[in-house]
Structures are given as structure tokens and as C-alpha cells.
FITOR-141602 format. One record per residue (C-alpha): x, y negated, z negated; residue number from 1. Coordinates in steps of 0.001 Angstrom, whole numbers, always signed. Layout:
<dolos>
       u       v       w  nr
       X       Y       Z NUM
...
</dolos>
This chain:
<dolos>
       u       v       w  nr
 +106250  -38687  -99587   1
 +108288  -36609 -101975   2
 +111366  -37278  -99815   3
 +110623  -40979 -100183   4
 +110444  -40518 -103932   5
 +113683  -38567 -104060   6
 +115432  -41088 -101957   7
 +114211  -43888 -104215   8
 +115193  -41873 -107287   9
 +118800  -41595 -105910  10
 +118873  -45388 -105391  11
 +119423  -45027 -101643  12
 +119068  -48251  -99739  13
 +116475  -47895  -96946  14
 +115620  -50399  -94232  15
 +112280  -52032  -95283  16
 +111610  -53184  -91766  17
 +111824  -49645  -90450  18
 +109440  -48562  -93180  19
 +106905  -51241  -92165  20
 +107233  -50254  -88494  21
 +106720  -46612  -89380  22
 +103585  -47451  -91321  23
 +102253  -49550  -88434  24
 +102945  -46760  -85965  25
 +101164  -44296  -88222  26
  +98227  -46732  -88473  27
  +98085  -47045  -84628  28
  +98081  -43285  -84303  29
  +95249  -42926  -86866  30
  +93231  -45614  -85098  31
  +93639  -43758  -81765  32
  +92523  -40482  -83384  33
  +89530  -42176  -84968  34
  +88609  -43643  -81592  35
  +88744  -40183  -79969  36
  +86576  -38665  -82721  37
  +84077  -41505  -82346  38
  +83989  -41001  -78605  39
  +83278  -37247  -79053  40
  +80511  -37918  -81536  41
  +79062  -40624  -79324  42
  +79090  -38361  -76277  43
  +77212  -35654  -78227  44
  +74668  -38171  -79521  45
  +74185  -39627  -76037  46
  +73611  -36165  -74642  47
  +70982  -35559  -77362  48
  +69296  -38855  -76624  49
  +69088  -38307  -72847  50
  +67875  -34684  -73188  51
  +65122  -35485  -75711  52
  +64146  -38751  -74010  53
  +63581  -36962  -70698  54
  +61793  -34044  -72379  55
  +59455  -36240  -74452  56
  +58756  -38562  -71530  57
  +57654  -35561  -69408  58
  +55692  -34116  -72388  59
  +53820  -37427  -72828  60
  +52887  -37599  -69152  61
  +51655  -34032  -69282  62
  +49660  -34677  -72407  63
  +48020  -37782  -70839  64
  +47084  -35714  -67809  65
  +45616  -32952  -69902  66
  +43750  -35369  -72135  67
  +42113  -36804  -69045  68
  +41175  -33327  -67820  69
  +39969  -32221  -71253  70
  +37862  -35380  -71638  71
  +36197  -34606  -68353  72
  +35623  -31023  -69470  73
  +34077  -32177  -72771  74
  +31750  -34491  -70988  75
  +30748  -31884  -68393  76
  +30219  -29208  -71049  77
  +28166  -31532  -73216  78
  +25963  -32545  -70284  79
  +25588  -28847  -69289  80
  +24534  -27863  -72779  81
  +22015  -30694  -73024  82
  +20581  -29756  -69641  83
  +20322  -26067  -70484  84
  +18588  -26843  -73787  85
  +16022  -28970  -71978  86
  +15470  -26292  -69315  87
  +15028  -23585  -71964  88
  +12414  -25625  -73815  89
  +10529  -26291  -70551  90
  +10620  -22570  -69595  91
   +9379  -21575  -73063  92
   +6496  -24021  -72631  93
   +5636  -22550  -69272  94
   +5757  -19012  -70730  95
   +3357  -20019  -73494  96
   +1095  -21742  -71012  97
   +1030  -18677  -68703  98
    +342  -16328  -71652  99
   -2560  -18492  -72794 100
   -3921  -18652  -69193 101
   -3571  -14897  -68837 102
   -5395  -14343  -72185 103
   -8241  -16642  -71178 104
   -8561  -14952  -67769 105
   -8589  -11523  -69414 106
  -11393  -12555  -71769 107
  -13406  -14074  -68924 108
  -12780  -10923  -66813 109
  -13944   -8644  -69603 110
  -17086  -10709  -70074 111
  -17783  -10829  -66283 112
  -17178   -7072  -65997 113
  -19526   -6242  -68838 114
  -22249   -8487  -67377 115
  -21781   -6899  -63954 116
  -21998   -3411  -65392 117
  -25242   -4293  -67251 118
  -26723   -5957  -64235 119
  -25781   -3005  -61978 120
  -27277    -581  -64453 121
  -30540   -2541  -64546 122
  -30572   -2846  -60754 123
  -29986    +909  -60240 124
  -32735   +1759  -62702 125
  -35108    -779  -61040 126
  -34351    +659  -57598 127
  -35089   +4136  -58859 128
  -38338   +2945  -60400 129
  -39349   +1119  -57180 130
  -38627   +4200  -55111 131
  -40786   +6295  -57445 132
  -43608   +3719  -57382 133
  -43464   +3631  -53549 134
  -43623   +7401  -53427 135
  -46578   +7399  -55805 136
  -48460   +4867  -53679 137
  -47669   +6711  -50473 138
  -48812  +10109  -51733 139
  -51435   +9530  -54412 140
  -54665   +7597  -53858 141
  -56324   +7088  -57185 142
  -56771   +4532  -59910 143
  -54354   +6515  -62068 144
  -51597   +6031  -59487 145
  -52233   +2276  -59447 146
  -52151   +2188  -63191 147
  -48760   +4048  -63229 148
  -47374   +1721  -60571 149
  -48590   -1301  -62566 150
  -46794     -67  -65629 151
  -43598    +572  -63719 152
  -43762   -2874  -62049 153
  -44212   -4595  -65400 154
  -41142   -2930  -66760 155
  -39158   -3914  -63607 156
  -40362   -7550  -63801 157
  -39417   -7636  -67493 158
  -35791   -6859  -66443 159
  -35659   -8421  -62965 160
  -38257  -11150  -63066 161
  -36002  -13477  -61048 162
  -36767  -11466  -57968 163
  -40136  -13172  -57673 164
  -38378  -16443  -57008 165
  -37151  -14997  -53692 166
  -40643  -13842  -52549 167
  -42973  -15665  -50250 168
  -45580  -17685  -52164 169
  -48608  -15558  -51140 170
  -46781  -12327  -51987 171
  -45739  -13710  -55364 172
  -49386  -14682  -56113 173
  -50622  -11335  -54958 174
  -48105   -9418  -57068 175
  -48869  -11572  -60133 176
  -52591  -11036  -59628 177
  -52024   -7285  -59217 178
  -50062   -7068  -62428 179
  -52517   -9211  -64447 180
  -55891   -7656  -63338 181
  -57248   -4572  -65084 182
  -57463   -1290  -63332 183
  -60587    -828  -61219 184
  -60894   -4575  -60429 185
  -60756   -3852  -56731 186
  -60708    -720  -54697 187
  -57431   +1098  -54366 188
  -57301    +671  -50656 189
  -57717   -3073  -50791 190
  -54646   -3356  -53002 191
  -52324    -490  -52159 192
  -51372   -1537  -48617 193
  -50253   -5051  -49514 194
  -48647   -3966  -52779 195
  -46868   -1174  -50850 196
  -45278   -3799  -48557 197
  -44286   -5989  -51510 198
  -42626   -3025  -53224 199
  -40704   -2174  -50090 200
  -39496   -5824  -49833 201
  -38432   -5696  -53480 202
  -36564   -2431  -52918 203
  -34686   -3856  -50005 204
  -33863   -6940  -52063 205
  -32629   -4873  -54997 206
  -30515   -2675  -52760 207
  -29008   -5686  -51021 208
  -28350   -7380  -54363 209
  -26764   -4235  -55712 210
  -24446   -3939  -52704 211
  -23589   -7597  -52884 212
  -22967   -7437  -56686 213
  -20676   -4467  -56292 214
  -18654   -6251  -53624 215
  -18424   -9366  -55760 216
  -17381   -7298  -58760 217
  -14705   -5533  -56662 218
  -13463   -8868  -55245 219
  -13476  -10407  -58708 220
  -11510   -7488  -60127 221
   -9067   -7564  -57226 222
   -8546  -11313  -57719 223
   -8007  -10831  -61400 224
   -5512   -8018  -60920 225
   -3612  -10151  -58414 226
   -3657  -13160  -60688 227
   -2559  -10972  -63597 228
    +288   -9456  -61735 229
   +1400  -12916  -60506 230
   +1213  -14339  -64058 231
   +3020  -11401  -65577 232
   +5705  -11659  -62879 233
   +6045  -15400  -63621 234
   +6301  -14740  -67377 235
   +8877  -11932  -66868 236
  +10901  -14103  -64480 237
  +10711  -17035  -66911 238
  +11858  -14828  -69811 239
  +14749  -13515  -67815 240
  +15629  -17051  -66874 241
  +15453  -18124  -70522 242
  +17741  -15226  -71480 243
  +20220  -16146  -68726 244
  +20149  -19806  -69647 245
  +20697  -19017  -73346 246
  +23703  -16993  -72323 247
  +24923  -19944  -70190 248
  +24214  -22283  -73115 249
  +26297  -20117  -75460 250
  +29144  -20081  -72941 251
  +28789  -23837  -72397 252
  +28798  -24575  -76182 253
  +31908  -22316  -76626 254
  +33621  -24137  -73710 255
  +32666  -27464  -75281 256
  +34014  -26419  -78677 257
  +37247  -25111  -77211 258
  +37689  -28244  -75072 259
  +37130  -30533  -78112 260
  +39620  -28525  -80154 261
  +42202  -28591  -77329 262
  +41531  -32312  -76903 263
  +42177  -33025  -80606 264
  +45341  -30941  -80520 265
  +46569  -32663  -77327 266
  +45822  -36129  -78756 267
  +47710  -35245  -81954 268
  +50649  -33938  -79833 269
  +50616  -37150  -77736 270
  +50676  -39346  -80831 271
  +53509  -37285  -82359 272
  +55512  -37308  -79154 273
  +54988  -41070  -78694 274
  +56123  -41822  -82248 275
  +59119  -39507  -81807 276
  +60146  -41113  -78524 277
  +59849  -44616  -80040 278
  +62009  -43565  -83040 279
  +64466  -41844  -80657 280
  +64876  -45010  -78568 281
  +65533  -47076  -81686 282
  +68071  -44578  -83026 283
  +69813  -44235  -79661 284
  +69885  -48031  -79203 285
  +71327  -48510  -82714 286
  +73958  -45819  -81986 287
  +74948  -47602  -78750 288
  +75381  -50899  -80531 289
  +77377  -49323  -83393 290
  +79651  -47490  -81004 291
  +80245  -50641  -79023 292
  +81049  -52652  -82165 293
  +83349  -49919  -83498 294
  +85125  -49574  -80149 295
  +85596  -53394  -79936 296
  +86857  -53696  -83526 297
  +89163  -50680  -83178 298
  +90596  -51932  -79884 299
  +91313  -55302  -81546 300
  +93046  -53465  -84402 301
  +95141  -51321  -82018 302
  +96120  -54428  -80005 303
  +97135  -56262  -83140 304
  +99161  -53381  -84552 305
 +100877  -52971  -81165 306
 +101840  -56616  -81085 307
 +103105  -56430  -84670 308
 +105281  -53406  -83803 309
 +106579  -55160  -80779 310
 +107482  -58228  -82804 311
 +109219  -56244  -85557 312
 +111165  -54036  -83117 313
 +112747  -56879  -81121 314
 +116576  -57203  -81531 315
 +116417  -60721  -82890 316
 +113867  -59693  -85480 317
 +116035  -56763  -86662 318
 +119098  -58975  -86952 319
 +117213  -61649  -88919 320
 +115630  -59119  -91213 321
 +119017  -57386  -91796 322
 +120598  -60632  -92954 323
 +117751  -61597  -95242 324
 +117419  -58126  -96707 325
 +121256  -57941  -97397 326
 +121151  -61158  -99293 327
 +118205  -60045 -101413 328
 +119730  -56633 -102089 329
 +122910  -58178 -103538 330
 +120824  -60191 -106057 331
 +118550  -57290 -106947 332
 +121079  -54518 -107425 333
 +121663  -55310 -111065 334
 +118000  -55565 -111927 335
 +117333  -52233 -110234 336
 +120144  -50586 -112232 337
 +118643  -51875 -115516 338
 +115113  -50698 -114777 339
 +116183  -47438 -113184 340
 +115638  -45273 -116258 341
 +112102  -46526 -116999 342
 +111070  -46226 -113333 343
 +112462  -42687 -113081 344
 +110577  -41555 -116189 345
 +107312  -43109 -115080 346
 +107760  -41825 -111546 347
 +108525  -38335 -112799 348
 +105503  -38311 -115059 349
 +103236  -39416 -112190 350
 +104767  -36949 -109806 351
 +104350  -34036 -112206 352
 +100683  -34938 -112675 353
 +100232  -35354 -108893 354
 +101721  -31888 -108276 355
  +99606  -30281 -110966 356
  +96280  -31946 -109900 357
  +97028  -32119 -106119 358
  +96372  -35900 -106069 359
  +98156  -37456 -103052 360
  +97408  -41003 -104281 361
  +99295  -40202 -107543 362
 +102196  -38907 -105497 363
 +102249  -42056 -103403 364
 +102063  -44163 -106612 365
 +105057  -42239 -108003 366
 +107036  -43322 -104996 367
 +105734  -46862 -105290 368
 +107043  -47039 -108852 369
 +110572  -46593 -107459 370
 +110172  -49308 -104841 371
 +107966  -52115 -106058 372
 +108309  -54452 -109060 373
 +106578  -53573 -112333 374
 +103722  -56055 -112014 375
 +102650  -54533 -108710 376
 +103015  -51030 -110046 377
 +100987  -51819 -113128 378
  +98293  -53404 -111054 379
  +98357  -50390 -108720 380
  +98033  -48119 -111869 381
  +95167  -50183 -113180 382
  +93442  -50092 -109786 383
  +93929  -46297 -109588 384
  +92481  -45796 -113041 385
  +89449  -47854 -112025 386
  +89178  -45933 -108798 387
  +89476  -42541 -110611 388
  +86800  -43518 -113094 389
  +84569  -44721 -110306 390
  +85120  -41447 -108422 391
  +84389  -39505 -111629 392
  +81119  -41402 -112175 393
  +80105  -40914 -108547 394
  +80869  -37162 -108768 395
  +78729  -36937 -111931 396
  +75886  -38774 -110157 397
  +76252  -36549 -107060 398
  +76404  -33412 -109203 399
  +73155  -34431 -110921 400
  +71582  -35220 -107539 401
  +72619  -31825 -106181 402
  +71155  -29979 -109193 403
  +67932  -32016 -108843 404
  +67610  -31391 -105132 405
  +68284  -27621 -105416 406
  +65603  -27336 -108073 407
  +63136  -29431 -106115 408
  +63859  -27423 -102952 409
  +63292  -24213 -104730 410
  +59945  -25449 -106161 411
  +58744  -26667 -102819 412
  +59862  -23457 -101122 413
  +57819  -21403 -103687 414
  +54752  -23564 -103072 415
  +55017  -23194  -99313 416
  +55557  -19429  -99633 417
  +52211  -19224 -101549 418
  +50489  -21411  -98936 419
  +51863  -19130  -96146 420
  +50518  -16003  -97933 421
  +47117  -17710  -98476 422
  +46923  -18646  -94754 423
  +47846  -15088  -93721 424
  +45104  -13666  -95983 425
  +42582  -16142  -94530 426
  +43699  -15371  -90963 427
  +43218  -11620  -91603 428
  +39686  -12253  -93017 429
  +38766  -14561  -90091 430
  +40000  -11991  -87520 431
  +37942   -9239  -89285 432
  +34901  -11595  -89257 433
  +35298  -12240  -85492 434
  +35620   -8469  -84806 435
  +32473   -7812  -86885 436
  +30486  -10522  -85096 437
  +31595   -9288  -81659 438
  +30641   -5727  -82639 439
  +27186   -7055  -83672 440
  +26809   -8897  -80354 441
  +27675   -5717  -78414 442
  +25141   -3763  -80553 443
  +22444   -6392  -79976 444
  +23081   -6350  -76222 445
  +22781   -2565  -76184 446
  +19536   -2761  -78068 447
  +18204   -5367  -75631 448
  +19088   -3087  -72716 449
  +17349    -167  -74484 450
  +14252   -2315  -75193 451
  +14036   -3493  -71555 452
  +14369    +112  -70405 453
  +11470   +1012  -72750 454
   +9485   -1922  -71324 455
  +10081    -628  -67800 456
   +9043   +2909  -68724 457
   +5980   +1660  -70573 458
   +4986    -482  -67557 459
   +5323   +2512  -65272 460
   +3284   +4671  -67690 461
    +636   +1920  -67888 462
    +356   +1877  -64097 463
    -161   +5647  -64088 464
   -2790   +5440  -66785 465
   -4621   +2637  -64981 466
   -4556   +4649  -61757 467
   -6029   +7647  -63616 468
   -8636   +5383  -65135 469
   -9597   +3959  -61762 470
   -9927   +7475  -60328 471
  -11989   +8599  -63321 472
  -14444   +5733  -63061 473
  -14743   +6267  -59289 474
  -15359   +9980  -59832 475
  -17987   +9380  -62565 476
  -19881   +6806  -60444 477
  -19753   +9076  -57426 478
  -21055  +11961  -59586 479
  -23870   +9743  -60857 480
  -24812   +8664  -57352 481
  -24704  +12293  -56103 482
  -26964  +13491  -58977 483
  -29410  +10641  -58435 484
  -29553  +11473  -54724 485
  -30409  +15099  -55581 486
  -32942  +13900  -58090 487
  -34594  +11702  -55512 488
  -34969  +14812  -53258 489
  -36564  +16757  -56151 490
  -38770  +13862  -57089 491
  -40069  +13789  -53591 492
  -41363  +17341  -54181 493
  -42308  +17336  -57841 494
  -43146  +13718  -58381 495
  -41810  +11195  -60836 496
  -44110  +12354  -63611 497
  -42263  +15724  -63749 498
  -39043  +13939  -64783 499
  -39096  +14454  -68514 500
  -36900  +11893  -70212 501
  -35746  +12218  -73677 502
  -37695  +10035  -76018 503
  -37388   +8638  -79461 504
  -39453  +10404  -82141 505
  -42951   +9077  -82216 506
  -42739   +7350  -78881 507
  -45985   +7193  -76761 508
  -46233   +9621  -73876 509
  -47622   +8493  -70519 510
  -50712  +10409  -69356 511
  -49960  +13225  -66923 512
  -50415  +12450  -63244 513
  -53118  +14211  -61200 514
  -52234  +17744  -59962 515
  -53374  +19802  -56933 516
  -56057  +22391  -57701 517
  -54612  +25002  -55416 518
  -51100  +26298  -55123 519
  -48441  +25708  -57749 520
  -44976  +24255  -58149 521
  -41988  +25858  -59775 522
  -42381  +25461  -63545 523
  -38576  +25187  -63931 524
  -38495  +21706  -62376 525
  -38889  +20045  -65705 526
  -35794  +21650  -67140 527
  -33753  +21027  -63924 528
  -34605  +17350  -63762 529
  -34092  +16818  -67464 530
  -30686  +18497  -67099 531
  -29759  +16286  -64169 532
  -30778  +13172  -66042 533
  -28704  +14361  -69013 534
  -25726  +14837  -66671 535
  -26158  +11301  -65351 536
  -26229   +9893  -68931 537
  -23263  +12010  -69915 538
  -21369  +10723  -66874 539
  -22282   +7186  -67803 540
  -21021   +7793  -71348 541
  -17774   +9147  -69954 542
  -17494   +6065  -67761 543
  -18091   +3769  -70667 544
  -15573   +5595  -72804 545
  -13059   +5401  -69934 546
  -13670   +1623  -69699 547
  -13199   +1258  -73506 548
  -10087   +3478  -73397 549
   -8667   +1379  -70616 550
   -9272   -1840  -72565 551
   -7618    -333  -75661 552
   -4655    +975  -73667 553
   -4243   -2428  -72011 554
   -4403   -4174  -75406 555
   -1890   -1663  -76830 556
    +441   -2209  -73849 557
    +226   -5962  -74166 558
    +876   -5678  -77915 559
   +3907   -3495  -77150 560
   +5033   -5916  -74451 561
   +4588   -8916  -76808 562
   +6375   -7206  -79675 563
   +9190   -5995  -77419 564
   +9666   -9407  -75858 565
   +9636  -10973  -79363 566
  +12268   -8402  -80436 567
  +14413   -9210  -77361 568
  +14076  -12908  -78028 569
  +15091  -12418  -81647 570
  +18080  -10311  -80583 571
  +19044  -12939  -78053 572
  +18803  -15559  -80757 573
  +21002  -13385  -82941 574
  +23488  -13083  -80108 575
  +23407  -16812  -79594 576
  +23864  -17511  -83302 577
  +26619  -14854  -83459 578
  +28382  -16353  -80471 579
  +28192  -19759  -82139 580
  +29616  -18209  -85303 581
  +32378  -16532  -83277 582
  +33243  -19876  -81633 583
  +33254  -21567  -85066 584
  +35297  -18774  -86645 585
  +37795  -18822  -83715 586
  +38105  -22602  -84270 587
  +38756  -21999  -88029 588
  +41259  -19267  -87060 589
  +43048  -21614  -84661 590
  +43212  -24250  -87462 591
  +44516  -21683  -89934 592
  +47193  -20562  -87436 593
  +48076  -24233  -86854 594
  +48270  -24903  -90634 595
  +50328  -21727  -91112 596
  +52645  -22815  -88282 597
  +53061  -26180  -90047 598
  +53814  -24415  -93321 599
  +56385  -22145  -91632 600
  +57905  -25231  -90041 601
  +58059  -26907  -93492 602
  +59650  -23678  -94953 603
  +62227  -23740  -92090 604
  +62926  -27396  -92839 605
  +63357  -26685  -96563 606
  +65714  -23859  -95737 607
  +67663  -26072  -93340 608
  +67842  -28765  -95944 609
  +68924  -26173  -98538 610
  +71722  -25119  -96156 611
  +72734  -28732  -95822 612
  +72773  -29071  -99567 613
  +75045  -26088  -99817 614
  +77412  -27585  -97293 615
  +77352  -30912  -99065 616
  +77247  -29776 -102701 617
  +78714  -26249 -103062 618
  +82326  -27339 -103367 619
  +81476  -30153 -105773 620
  +79228  -27986 -107972 621
  +81655  -25030 -108136 622
  +84677  -27208 -108873 623
  +82971  -29957 -110858 624
  +84483  -29190 -114231 625
  +87937  -28598 -112768 626
  +87808  -31831 -110783 627
  +86641  -33806 -113752 628
  +89358  -32381 -115915 629
  +91978  -33046 -113222 630
  +90773  -36623 -112846 631
  +90913  -37143 -116601 632
  +94485  -35782 -116628 633
  +95339  -38214 -113810 634
  +93925  -41105 -115830 635
  +95894  -40128 -118935 636
  +99131  -39792 -116862 637
  +98535  -43230 -115400 638
  +98025  -44764 -118800 639
 +101238  -43054 -120097 640
 +103129  -44249 -117053 641
 +101982  -47792 -117571 642
 +103022  -47556 -121236 643
 +106489  -46408 -120165 644
 +106792  -49276 -117722 645
 +105554  -51773 -120286 646
 +108270  -50688 -122752 647
 +111174  -51083 -120316 648
 +113580  -54097 -120664 649
 +114060  -55682 -117219 650
 +116206  -58707 -118217 651
</dolos>
């Protein structure tokens, strides 16, 4: 360009046609270069489109498959949780029902056992009394003996009056008459034989009833123990089943929560990918259309420029142009000489400013001053001034935009940094909460295992205590039977009247029975029989205390069992609640991680955008004042050059 200016300044005649051809050839080369650059950019953009289109299409298909699977999982988990909740409620109802049934059976058993014990006691005493009465009738033949027998029978009938319902009618009338008539009404012999038979019948009946009652009591007790064991086994199995189902319910609820969360994430991902793919297709389609239009337009330009070069470079065109240019040059040589000084000064001023500011357009305009007429040059100067002012205003606007965007980016970056720190703090707290809850679950499970071990040990101890109780009762009853058998042997020798029973103070004493006139019995029989009766009573007390102790031990064991099961149920509920809290906290943690990831992505976007701003704005911001001053200098130089040209005389 400077060579062009120097040639013009030296008034060297140059072929205008060659200049035009050179410009056209430069334009053609520039169009080709632009086409190659467009092709490279289009190839990169097409590669991006194809890669992301294939990736997102595959991602959408995968998301749709997973959504179908997760939807099925959610439905199955929800149905499983509902089923488990219903089964747990039904099992709890069955446990309550079995406990109530066991409690009712226990109360009935205790009542039946007490009644059986009282009835057995009365029967045993009645049998002993009957045996004594029979011995009296068989050995003593006096009115006093009948009187004693009558008194004994009245006591027996007071306790066991129902036995008369089983007697033959004539025996019942005879026994009633015997008991109601005063002593001495008939001779002893007329009554004793028949009464003796009635008493033997009653003794057999009592003994048979006693044996039958004992068998019924043993059967009843055995049935109760079997029923109790079965009920307790059912209750234990139901409780274990409830615990297992609660664990399954917690797992099912956790699986449901995780599946719902994954389903929401997958649906959001599908929506995002679908929107991205749609936008990508639009962008890629628009790029294809723009590239096709640019290629078509550029090819037309290249074709037109090529044709123009061909036309201008033909021999006939060169000859015609040479003749016409020679004619014009002869007429213009004088005018060029007159305006040479003004042109040179204006061109030099523009060139100096172009060199100082590095403005190529000014340098080209300096050359144009040497070649074109003043009107074109002035218009070019005016156009350049307008262009420079426009560029200056645009740079001011862009500089303000860059400052604003940098400040806004910094503010948003600070906000996102704070959000990231808040999310990290919340994530740390949630992870600590999950660890604490899981430690509590492990502790509760260990306590449940310990409680169940204690229940097992207590059950084994209860079985041992019950076995000891059973043995004690059997031993006491065997002792009582053994002592009574010995007493019966002694009573056969000493008589019933020698059995001195302890009495209440002031109680009436029966008259002594008749005694033999000759011979004598051991005077120590009274103390021996009294001691034996005392031993029987003591054994009965021990038996009663054993029965009461067994009942208390059973009640204590049932209380311990009930409290322990309640504690286990409470711990299981705590575990279930804690597991629900863990699932909820994990869901919150996942959301926090997702939110933090989004914040980090936003921070990365802000940093990328800030990097783009630096690329786009750094040169402008750093050189803003220099560029503005240079542009102002260019404008002043243009105004001076125009003034120089306006003052020249071209006539």
C-alpha cells in the first residue's frame, strides 16, 4: 500500500486495468480462503452434532427403559409395603387374641384347681371318717358307739350330702332315719348291720370318686399345660413373624423411597435430554441451511469474479482499455499537476497518522488521495470519520458491557461459592446424622438379641422351677398318704378316739369312748398320733405354699415375658422409625449432593463464561484509552486532510 502511495506521489502512470484485475484476483483468493474456513468450521460443527445426537438418542432410550423398570419397582414395592402392613396388623390381632385366651384359660384353670383341691381334701377327710366309723361299728357294740358314728355321719353328710343321691332308695331312707332318730330308739343290733353296709358302700363310692377326681384333675392339668404351651408357641411364632415382617416392611419402604427418588431423577434427566436433543436438531439444521446458503452465495461470487477477470484479461479488452486510458491521461495531466501539491500534503498527513496509529484504512485512504478526484476523496474521508466515530461509540458500549459482565460474574460467583459451602456443611451434618441413626439401630438390635437371650434363659429357669414344684407337690402328697396309712394302722389298735386333734380354745370335747377293764394300751399313743396329724397338716401347708409360690412365680415370669416382649416391640419400632429416618435423611443427602453438583456446574459455567469474557474483552479493556485516543487522532487527521483538499485550487 505504501508502494502504491509512493508511486502515486512520484506521478508514475500505472495501468488502471491491471490494478482492477489485481483487486479482483485478491478478492477471489479471499473468497476461496473464507470458503475453506467455513468448511472447517462446518465440519467441526457437524461432528459435534452427530456425536451429541447419537449420545443423547441412546441416553433417552436408556432413560425410557429405566423409567419403565423403576415404575414397575415402585408399584411392586408399594404393593409389598401395603401387604406387609396388613399382615402385621392381622398378626398383632392374633397375638392379642391368643394372649386373652391364655389369660382366660389360666384363670379358669386356677379356679378348677382350687375347687379340685378343696373337693379332694373334703373327700380324703370323709374317707378317713368313714373308715373310723366302720371300725367303731365293727369293734364296739354300744349305744355310745352308735352315737359317735351318728355324729361322724352328720359331719360327712354336711360336706358330702350329694352322695345320698347315688344310694338306693331304701338305703337312703334308712340312713336318713338313722341320722334323725335319737339314740336308743332301737337296739344296736337292729341298726348296726344295715348301717355298716351303707357305710361300706359310701366308703367305696368316696374312694372311687377320689380316684376319678384325681384322674380328671391330672387330665385337666395336662390339657391346660398342652394348650398353654401351644398358645405360647403360637404367640412366640407370631411375634417373631411380626418382627421379621417389620424388617421386611422397613426394607420395602426404603426400596420404595429409593425407587421413587431414582424415578424422579430419571424423569428429570429424560426431560432435560429430550429438550437438549430438540434444541440440538434445530441448531444443526440451522447450521446446515446457513452453510448451504453461504456456499451457494460464495460460489456465485467466485464465478462472477472469475468471469470478470477473464473479460478484463482478454487481448481485445486490454487494447481497448489502453486506447481509452491514453486519451484520458492526456487531458488529465495538467489538472493532476495543478492539484499535486495539495494531494501530496493531504496524503502525507494521512500517512503519518496511519503510521502512528497503525490504521490500515487511513493508509489506504492516503493512497486514494493520490489517485481519485477530490469529491471521492472527501466523501471517503467523511465516510471514514463516520465509521471511526461509530467504532468509537461501539467500543465504549462494549467496554461498558465488559465491565458490567465482569462485575455481575464476580457477584454470581461469590453467591454460588456461599451456596456450595452451605451445601457442604449440610451434607456433613446429614452424613453425621445417618451414622448416628445407624449406630442407634445397631445398638437396638444388640439389645433385642440380649433381651431374647434373657427370655430364653428365663424360660429355661421357669421350666426348672416348675419341675421342682411338681416334684415337691408329689413328695408332699406322698408323705401325707404315707402318714395317713400309718395312722390308719395305729387307729386300728388305739381307736379313733385316741387321735387328739388340736382344737380351738373353748371348743367342746367329745365324750371318751368305752375302754377295756383289763390290760392297757401304750399311753404314748396320744402324742404319736397328734404328732403324725401335725406332720400331715404341716405337709399340707407346705403343699399350699408351694402352689402359691408356683402361681406367683408363673405370674412373675409372665410379667417378665410381657415386659420383655413390650421392650423388644418398642426397640423394633425404634429400629423401624430409625430406618425410615435413615431413608429420609439419605434422600435429603442425595438431594443436597444433587443441588451441590448443580451449584458446582453453575460455578464452572460462570468460570467458563469469565474465561470467554477475558478472551473477548481483555484486549479492549487494557487498550481502551489508547484506542480511543488513536481513533480521535485519526478523526482529527481526516478533518485536517479534508481542509487541505478543500483549500486547493483545481482549475
